[in-house]
N, C-alpha and C positions, 0 to 999 in steps of 0.2 A: 563258816565263811560261804558266801553265796557264789556259785559258779556261774560265770558269764559264758554264753554260747553265741558265737558269731558265725555268719554265713561264710561260704567258701570264698566269696569275692572280696572279703575284707581281711586284712592282717591286723595284728594287735596294735601296731603303731598307728595305722589309719583310724582304728576305733578310739584310741586315746586322743588323737587330734580332734575327732568328731565330738567326743565327750567334752573336751575343754573349750573348743572354739566354735564348732558348727552346729552343736545341738541347739535346737530352737524349742523353747517351752511353749506349750499351747496357750498358757495365760498371757505370754508376751505377744504371741501371734494374733490373739484376739483383741489386742489393745486398740488398734485402729478401728475395728468394727464397733467396739463398745463406745468409743468417743463419738463416732458418727451417729450411733443410736442415741446418745445423750443429746446431741445437737438437733437431730431431725425429729425425733419423737419423744424427747424428754425421758427416755428410759433410764432409771437410776442405777443400772448395773455397772459395778466396778469391783476391783479387787479388795476394797475396803468398804464396810457398810456401817452407817450410823443413821438412826432415825431422825436425828436433828441436822443432817447434812442438807445443803442447798438442793442437791439432786433429788433427794427423797421428798422434801417439802414441795418443790416444783411439780414433781410427779403426782403428789396427792392433790394439788390444785388442779392439774390437768385431768385427773380422775374425776374430781367433782364436776368439772365442766362437761366431761363426756357423759356422766350420769345424768346431768341436767338436760343435755340434748336428747338422751334416750327417753327421759320422762316426757319432755316436750313433744317428741315424735309420737309417743303412745297416746298422748292427749289429742294430738292432731288426727290420728287414725280414728280415735273414738268420736271425734266431732264430724269428720268428713267421710268415714267409711273406709274399709280396708281394700287394698288391691295388692298385686304382686310388687309393684314399685314402692308403694308406701310401706309395705311390710319389710322390704329390703332396707329402707332407711332405718327402721327400728332395729333390724337385725345388725346392720352395719355399726351403729353407735353402741348397741348392746355388746357386740363383740369387741369393739374398741375399749369399752369400759372394763370388760373382763381382761383384755390384753394388758391394760395399764395396771390392774390389780395383780395380775400374774407377774408383770415386770417387777413390781415391788416385792412380791414373794420370792422371785428368783434372785433379786438383788440381795435379799437377806441370806439366801442359801449359797450364792455364788462363791464367796471367799472359801467356805469349807469345801465346796466342790473342786475348786482349783487346787487347794492343798492336797486333797485326795488324788487329783489327776497328776500332780507333780510327783507324788510318791510312787505312783504306778509307772509313769513314763520313764523313771530312772532305770527301770529294769529292761528297757527295750532300745533297739536301734531305731531311733526315730527318723522318719523320712526327711530329707533335706528340703529346703525351700518352703517350709510350712507357713511362715509368715507371708511370703509372696503369694502362696495359694489362697490363704484366708483373705488377704487384701484384694486379690483379683476377683474372687467370688463376691466379696462385698461390693466392689465397684460395679460389677456386671448386674447384680440384683438391684442396686440403687439406680442404675441407669435405666433398666427396664421399668422400674416403678416411676421414675421421673418422667420418662417418655409417656407412659400411660396417664399420669397426672397432668402434665403440661398439655397433652392433646385434649384431655377433657376440659381443662381450664380455657384453652384457646377456643375450642368449639363452643363452650358455654358463653364466652364473651362475644364471639362472632354472631351468635344468634340474637344477641341483644342489640338495641339501637346504639349507634355511635354517638359520642359526645360526652358531656360531663356526667351523665346519669348512668354510664355503663356499669360502674361498680354497684350502684343501687339495684339496677335491673338484674345483674348477675346474682347478687346476694339473695334477692327475693325469689329468683327462680331456683337457685341451688338449695336454699334453706327456707322453704315456704312455711314449714312447721313453726319456725321461730318468729317470722315476721307477720304471721297471722295474729299473734297475741302481743307482739311488741312493736312499737312504731319504729320506722327505719331511721337510723342515723349512722354516720360513719363509725362512731364509737361503739355501736352495736354490731355492725357488719364485720369489722376487722377481728374482734375476738372470736366471733362465730366461725369465720373463715379459717382462723388459726386453729381452732379446735378441730374443724373438719380435716385440715391438713395433718395435724398430729395424729388423728385417728387413722387416716389412710397410711401414713408412713409407719405408724406403730404396727399395723398388720404386716407390712413389708419387713420390718425389723424382726418380727417374730419368725418369719420364714428364714431370714438370714441366720438367726441363732440356731434354728433347728438344723439347717443344712450344714453349717460349720461344725457344730458339736458332733453330729452323727458322722460326718466325713472324717473328722479327726479320730473319733473312736474306732471307726472302721480301719483307719491307718494303723492304730495300735494293734488291733487283731491281726492285720496283715504282717506287721513286724514280728508278732509272736509266731505266726506260721513260718516266717523266714528263719527264725531261730530253730523251729522244729525241723525244717527241711535240711538244715546243716547236719542233722543226725540220721537222715534217711539212709537205711542200709548199713549203718555203722553200729558197732557195739558201744553201749553206754551203761554206766553203772547206775544202781538204784538212786544214789544221791542226785545225779543229774536229772532223772525223771521226777524226783521229789521237788526239785527247784522248778521245773517246768509246770508241775501240777500247782505249786504255790502261785506261780505267775498267772496261770489261767484263772485261778480263784480270784486273784486281785482284779483281773480284767472283768470278770463276771460281776464282782462287787461294784466296780466303777460303772458298769452298765446300769446296774440297779440304782446307783446314786444319781446318774444322769437322768434316768427315766423318772425318778421321783421328782426331779427339778423341772422337767420339760413335758411330762406326759399330758398335762392339762393344755399346754400350748398346742400339742399335736392334735388333740381332740378338737380344739377350737378352730385351728387352721383347716382341718379336713372338713368340718361342718360348714365353715364360711365359704370355702372354695367350691364345695359341691353345690351350695345354694347359689353362689354367683354364676357358676357355669350353667346351671339349670335356667336361671333367670335370663342370662344372655342368649342361651339357645332359644328360649321362649320368645324373646323380643326380636332377635336377629333372624333366626332360621324360619320362623313362622311368618315372617314378613309383616310384623306389626309396625315396624319402623320404616317410614317412607323416605326420610331425609338421608341423603348420601353421607353427609358428615357424621351423623350419629351411627350409621351402619359401619363406617370405618372405625369409629371409636369402639363400638361393640365388638368388632372383629379383633382389634388390638387387645382389648380387655380380656376377651375370651382366650386368646392365644397366651397372654401373659399368665392368666389364672391357671390354665392347663399346664403350662410349663412349670410353674412354681409347685403345684401340688404333686406333679410327677417327680420333680427333683427331690422334694422332701421325702416322698415314699421310697425312691430309689436309694437315697443315701441311708435311710433307716433300714431298708432291706439288706443293704451291703453289710451292716453290722452283724446281722444274723447269719448271712452267708459266710462271712469271714470267720465267724466263731465256730463254724463246723468244719472248716478246711483242715484243721489239725488231724482229723480222723483219717485222712489219706496217709499221713505219715505213721500214725499209730497202727493202722492195719498192716503196714509193711515192716514192722519191727521184727528183726530176726529172732529166732528162738533163743539164741545165746544171750540176748539182751532183755528178753521178756521177763518181767517181774511183777510183783504185786502193785508197785507204783504205776506201771503202765496200765494195768487193769483198772486201777482207781481213776487215772486220768481219762481213760477211754469212757468210763461210766460217767465221769463229770461232764465231758463234752457232749455225750449223747443225751443226758438228762437235763442239763442246764439250758434254760431258754434265755439266752443273752439277746434280748430283743427290746426295741422301743415300743411302748404301748400308747394307746389313746386313753389315758386315765384308767387303764386296766380293762376297758371295754373290748378292745381288740388288739391283737399283736400285728405289727407291721412286718409281714413276710411276703414272699412271692404269692402265696395263696390269697392274701388280703388284696393285693393289687389286681390280681386276676378276677377276684370276686367283684370288686368295685367297677372294673372296666366292663364286665359282663352286665 
């Protein structure tokens, strides 16, 4: 029989009520975010997966459109020569294509990940208001992305002449790589603009997924530490420590499962935002841009990109930091409670790297963020 350990601030009746009424599943808390992702960027991620579902078919069509725009952009560079701005267009649509491909991959793995997550979170006192927290973060991130996109859209249209040709002028200015090889028509402009919007919002949804999943995983480790602190300075039998060690191993396995699902997204997001920040610094800070409106857009885009990459890194770092906090409790175990299970748990916490990686190329810890900032 599994022993439940609760912190001092909860009594058994409170915990029963929380288990039956107030406990919020992470899969349920993510529902609003996933629905918005399906609407805004056609991401097919949901709690059930089928290759023949409408979501997946639409995502594959969007992937084909983004690959087409990437190829067109590469041909455009080959014909007109390369520059930082033109290279950014290829990089943007290339990352969007990879994002959509990774969304399909994640959609395939998501149901199994949520089943694993539900099994693990049954053993912990989950923090309340999880759904509210996930929804709030989703709204904030989408608001920032919408402000950036709308400002860019309005500025692009304001720089065009007014009148009936504003859509044509904007589309030709925004997607010159397409309209150099295809004649303009409204039926050409609207799909291309739609693909561009899906690509931009897809990158935003990737950030959203990374922030929410790593935040929730950090909360699970925090809940585990809370369980550990309930034993600080007290005597506990070996069976209790065995249960705690089993719980930690489950959390470590869940971290590895999540990393297997999102590590490629982490690498792609870091590469994309580092490139965008460097390009925006090149254009804005070196004063290559003279128009006030474009300077304001570059400043907003720079701040949003910096905020997103820092938030992704900090949420991922928190997973690693929280995974090491049980050591403070383990180092204060009284001699009367010290046993082989405590020794094994201490070794497990010390040697296990419960971290999110960028496709295995780097581990997101404090040292990584300090290295990147330097």
